[in-house]
C-alpha positions, 0 to 999 in steps of 0.5 A: 780424402778418398772417396769411399762407400760402405753398405752396412747391412744390419740384421736385429733378430728378435730373441727371448730374453727373461728375468731371473727373480728372487725366490720371494718374488711376485707370482704370476697373480700379481702380474699384468699383461701389457704392451710396450709400444715404442713411437719413433723418437724425433730429432730436435735441433736444441743446440745442446745435449738434451732428451725429454720423454714426449708427454702426449704419449706417456706422462707421469702418474699414468695408469695402466690395466690388463691388456693396455697399451703403453706407447712412449716416445722421446725427443733428443739433441745428443751428438750421437756418433754412428759410423753408418750415419744418424739422425743426430747433429752432424748426421752422425758424423759429428766427431769429423765435424768438430775435426776437420772444421776450420777456424773463424776468419775474423775480421781486420783489427781482431786481436783475439785467437781465432775460434771454432763453431763446433765444440760438441765432439760426441755423445750417447744416450740410454733408456731404461725400464725398471730394472732393465737396460732398454739400450739405444742401438735398436732405436734405429736413430740411422732412419727418418721415419724410424720404426714403431715396435710392440713388445708384449710383457708381463708387468707386477702390479705397481708402480713402474719407471722409465728413464732416459739418460744422455752424456756428451763431451764438449770442448771450448771454442779452442778446442783445447779443453773438455768437459762434460754435459748431461741431461735426463728425463724419467716417467713414473707409471702405474700398472694395475689389473684394470686402468680404472683403479686408484693407484697406490700413494708413492710415499717419499722416504724423507728419512732414507738416503743411499750411499753410493760407491763406484770403485775403478778396477782393472779390466780383467777384474771384473767378474762377468765382463772382464777382458784382457787387451791382447789385440786389435779387436779387443780395444778398451770399452766402458764396463759397469757391474753392481757387486753382488752383495749390494745388488739388492737391498732391503732397508727400514723405513727412516723416520724423523731423527733416525735416517736409514742409509743403504750402501750400494756399490759398483765396479767399473773399468773405462779409459780416462786418458787425453783424447789423441785424434788423427785423420785417415781416409775414412775421417778422424780416429783414435791414435791409440786404442790404448788411449781411447780418451776420457770418461764420465760416471752418473748416478740416478735414483728412480725418477730424481736426477742424481748425478756424480761426476768424476772430475779427477779420477784414476780408471784402471785399464788392463792393469795401467792407470791414467789419470785426467782431470777435466772441468766439469759442467753443470748443465741441468740444474739439480743434475749434479751432485757433489756428494756420495749419498743421494736422496730421491728413495721411496717407501717400497721399490727403488731402482737406482742406476749407475752409468759409465760413459766412456770411449771405445772404438765403433765396432764397424769401423774396427772391422776395417782396422780404423778406430773411429771414436765412439762414446759408448755407456755400460751400467750397473743397476740396483734395487732397494726396498724401503719399508715392510715387505708385503707378504702376498707380493714379494719384492716383484723385482724385475719383468718378465720379457717374452721379446727382446726390448725394442728387438728389430726383425728387419734388415736396415740399409745404412751407407756412409759416403766420404768425400 
């Protein structure tokens, strides 16, 4: 292949982001000033899709008070595709490693089919704090040293959740069939007026469930993120949106013999086609932006892993429906659910996340006219309150963010070199 060098300069700018709470949300008297401290994450070669929070920094049931620093870090082994490189399997170019790898040369007398060593194609991960998507792009996975980041917040007094999810597309050793692998970890912590208080008890709502529905819709029918595929730069991408009527729900607490089920609904759009790949001077690319490859979906309830995988789904892509059926793979026990009714709700405030993982052309590669395959994730976040609503605090949904989550006010340089 031709030698090419691309020097890519990224400038992450600190910005102001705020949450618009409901009219009966918590007042400032119910908020505490804290600082979220992101400690650079670590890539660990586990050999499979894996994420896990570092318990040395944050563990379940930790308590924090006024002006405390809440540090967190996580370790991962996810085949992240980053056209500028990354600290990940294949150096962030695992799609190329998978596509260009030669089959094994077996010894004489072997009658089976020659196989490949590389089966992991690409994946991605996402980090969530309560009702906010912290993303992964600013975690600077392209730098070995990482970047420490402090984010001042005002957080409601009460329990909070930090969650990380990951999904990865994996082939068989023949490179002919595909399945999805998943990973998930979550930590629950308490914020109070001071760190010496005794937190309120977390009560499991044993007789409450949540019924979830995900609707595949045409891309232009998504209210806030809809788009039409009209040119090369407007390529398909995964999009998820909460159906507004069910984004916030207040539900009675169930009792033995009388279960109460909340219902939430999400709309989404993503490519769900065969993955057709071709080589070019910069590496492997998707043959057509109108057939970007397969997708998968994930549901997570609070810090309880509950996942629904759509093994056969008709996914709308600009009014054209494609169908693809793939084998599922239950990588993490308890992570896969084959029902649309999920447990895991607590008395009080709950967060339910719907995530769609799908392919899109890498934004930077697309600027050079090359549809390099990159797995992306989008999500819809739902808030469910179980039981009686406290009059003094209100729902307390969300957090007030004075600085963008993990925003970098620095310039990062990445060099991609191709043999």
